[in-house]
Each structure stands twice: as C-alpha cells, then as structure tokens.
N, C-alpha and C positions, 0 to 999 in steps of 0.2 A: 496535102494529101499524100504526096510522094514520100515525104519524110516519115509520115505515120506508117505508111506501108513498109518502109525499111525496118522500122521498129517492130512491127507485127511479125515480120519474118524471122526475127531472132528467137532462138529457143527459149530464152528467159522470159519472153512475153507470155508464154503459156496459152497462146491462141492456136487452135487446131488448124490444120491445112485446109479442111473443108470450109472453114469460116474465112480464112485468108483468100481462098478462091473467089468468094463472093465480092470481096473488095477489089481484087485484081480485075474482075469482070467490069465493075463500075468504072475503074480508071481506064481500062482499055477501050471501053465503049465510048467514053468521052474524048479520049485522045484521037480515036478514029473519026469521030464526028467533026470536031472543030478545034482540037487542041492546037494552039499556035504559040510560037515563041514570042516572049516580050523582049524589051530592049536588052535585058541582061542574059538572054539565051535560055530562059526558063519557060516551060510550058505553062500557059495561062489557062485557067479553068473558069468557066462562067459561075457566078454565085449559086445558081440553082444546082449545079453539079456538086458543089460543096455541100449543099443542103442534102442531096441524095446520099452522099457519103456519110454525113453525120447521122442521118436517120438510120442508116444501116448499122452504124456503130451503136446507137441506142438500142437497136433491135437485137443485135447478135453478140454484143459484148457486155460483160458485167461492169458495174460501176467502178470496181477496182482496176479492171483492165483498161478502161477508158482513162482513168486517172493516171496510170503509169504511162500511157501513150502520150498524153498531153504534157 
C-alpha cells in the first residue's frame, strides 16, 4: 500500500489531490490503530486493511489508473 501511495503522488499518475487524500487517510488510520514493524522493519498491515484500500481503489480510480499503479 505504501508503494502504491508513492506512485499515486507522482504527477504522471494523473490522480487528483482530493482522491490521494482519501487513500492517505486510510493508511494513516491503520498506522495509528495497529501498524507494527515486521522483522525487516516494514509496517505490517492486516489483510482487512488491504481490502479497504483495494475497495477504495476500485471506487475512486479508473481501470487505467489502477493498471498503471500495479
């Protein structure tokens, strides 16, 4: 999710700031709730958090935008 956010923030992604704000809120909410570091020092997210992020992608992004991000 964090890697996708970095790509969304690039101008070439064509994703507006108001849509990026939605995804930032999802990430921040989950980091505050229970984001914890794994053995490699990366924040681990629960599977249901990833589901929420993907549902938001389906709702707020076009098929082409999602393809470019993946």
